[in-house]
C-alpha positions in Angstrom: 19.4 -22.2 9.0 22.0 -20.6 11.2 22.8 -17.0 10.0 25.7 -15.2 11.5 24.5 -11.7 12.2 27.9 -10.6 13.6 29.4 -10.9 10.2 26.6 -9.0 8.4 25.4 -5.5 8.2 21.9 -6.0 9.7 18.8 -4.6 8.0 17.1 -2.3 10.4 13.9 -1.4 8.5 12.2 -0.7 5.2 13.3 2.5 3.6 10.7 2.7 0.8 8.8 0.8 -1.9 8.9 2.0 -5.5 5.9 1.6 -7.8 5.8 2.2 -11.6 2.5 4.0 -12.4 0.7 5.0 -15.5 -1.4 7.8 -13.9 0.7 9.7 -11.4 -1.9 12.2 -10.3 -4.5 9.4 -9.7 -2.0 7.4 -7.7 -1.0 10.4 -5.6 -4.7 11.1 -4.9 -5.4 7.4 -3.9 -2.5 7.2 -1.4 -3.5 10.6 0.0 -7.3 10.2 0.2 -7.4 6.5 1.0 -4.3 5.9 3.1 -3.5 9.4 4.4 0.0 9.6 2.9 1.2 13.1 1.9 3.6 14.2 -0.8 7.0 14.8 0.7 10.1 16.5 -0.9 11.7 14.6 -3.7 15.2 15.2 -5.2 15.2 16.7 -8.8 15.5 13.4 -10.7 15.5 13.6 -14.5 12.3 11.5 -14.7 8.8 12.2 -13.4 7.6 10.8 -10.1 6.6 11.6 -6.6 7.5 10.6 -3.0 4.7 9.9 -0.5 5.2 9.6 3.2 4.1 10.2 6.7 3.3 13.6 8.3 6.9 13.7 9.8 8.3 13.4 6.3 9.5 9.8 6.0 9.1 8.8 2.4 7.6 5.3 2.3 6.4 5.1 -1.3 8.3 6.3 -4.3 6.3 6.6 -7.5 7.9 6.5 -11.0 5.6 7.9 -13.7 5.3 6.5 -17.2 3.4 3.2 -17.3 2.4 0.4 -15.0 4.8 -2.5 -14.6 4.6 -5.2 -17.3 5.3 -8.9 -17.4 8.0 -10.4 -19.6 5.4 -10.9 -22.3 4.5 -7.2 -22.3 1.1 -7.7 -20.6 0.2 -5.3 -17.8 0.9 -6.8 -14.4 -2.2 -7.7 -12.3 -1.4 -7.7 -8.7 2.1 -6.9 -7.6 4.2 -8.9 -10.0 7.1 -10.7 -8.2 6.3 -8.8 -5.0 3.1 -10.2 -3.6 2.1 -7.2 -1.5 3.4 -4.1 0.4 2.6 -3.9 4.1 2.5 -0.8 6.3 2.1 -0.6 10.0 -1.0 1.4 10.7 -3.4 2.7 13.4 -7.1 3.3 13.3 -8.4 0.1 11.8 -12.2 0.9 12.0 -11.7 4.4 10.5 -9.6 2.9 7.7 -12.2 0.2 7.0 -14.9 2.8 6.8 -12.7 4.8 4.4 -12.5 1.9 2.1 -16.3 1.6 2.2 -16.7 5.3 1.6 -14.6 5.0 -1.6 -16.4 1.8 -2.6 -13.1 -0.2 -2.7 -13.2 -3.9 -2.2 -11.0 -4.9 0.8 -10.3 -8.0 3.0 -9.7 -8.0 6.7 -8.4 -10.9 8.7 -6.6 -11.7 11.9 -3.1 -13.2 11.8 -3.4 -16.6 13.4 -1.7 -17.0 16.8 -0.8 -13.3 17.1 -2.2 -10.0 18.1 -2.2 -8.7 14.6 -5.0 -7.7 12.3 -4.7 -6.9 8.6 -6.6 -4.9 6.0 -5.9 -5.5 2.3 -6.8 -3.3 -0.7 -5.4 -2.7 -4.2 -4.0 0.7 -5.3 -4.8 2.1 -8.8 -1.9 0.2 -10.3 -2.9 -3.2 -9.1 -0.4 -3.3 -6.3 -1.8 -5.1 -3.3 -1.5 -3.0 -0.1 -1.6 -4.5 3.4 -2.2 -2.4 6.5 -1.1 -4.2 9.7 -2.6 -3.3 13.1 -1.9 -4.4 16.6 -5.2 -5.5 18.2 -4.2 -4.1 21.6 -4.1 -0.6 19.9 -7.5 -1.1 18.2 -10.3 -1.1 20.7 -13.6 -2.0 19.0 -12.0 -3.5 15.9 -14.3 -5.9 14.2 -12.0 -8.8 13.4 -12.5 -10.7 10.2 -15.3 -8.5 8.9 -15.1 -8.6 5.1 -15.9 -5.7 2.8 -16.5 -7.7 -0.3 -14.4 -9.9 -2.5 -10.9 -8.7 -2.9 -10.2 -8.1 -6.6 -8.5 -5.5 -8.7 -11.1 -3.6 -10.7 -9.4 -0.7 -12.5 -12.7 1.2 -13.1 -13.1 1.7 -9.3 -10.1 4.1 -9.3 -11.4 6.6 -11.9 -12.6 8.9 -9.0 -8.9 9.5 -8.2 -8.1 11.0 -11.6 -8.0 14.8 -11.9 
């Protein structure tokens, strides 16, 4: 496929991901305690929600409060619906892996074949699959491919994030 980039307005990065959530405080606590994201300023929209981002203020995750996403048949989505997962660049692989274990969260780690990338996968409280992607050259001592249990979404594991 030959795509003419000179005729297009090129995409230069990901601005944010929006997640529909049933329990806003628990989701904010999960992203803060487990992934280290902080609440950042959010415009005064006429619906409840929160923006989470990096210490420098870039909002990466927008939360919309109300209820979790649903399938066409009304059933609550397991996993991430039409989006398979959301990936963030990250640093501190072993510290993050240990954090998942501290919180008792199932996760999966794996190298990306034929690359210098390493991934950690975990579910958020809403069943959204989160991928953290690391460059091996920046992660001395990373244990590649160590598994932390079967990766599955178990809603009861996220009760600790509720107020």
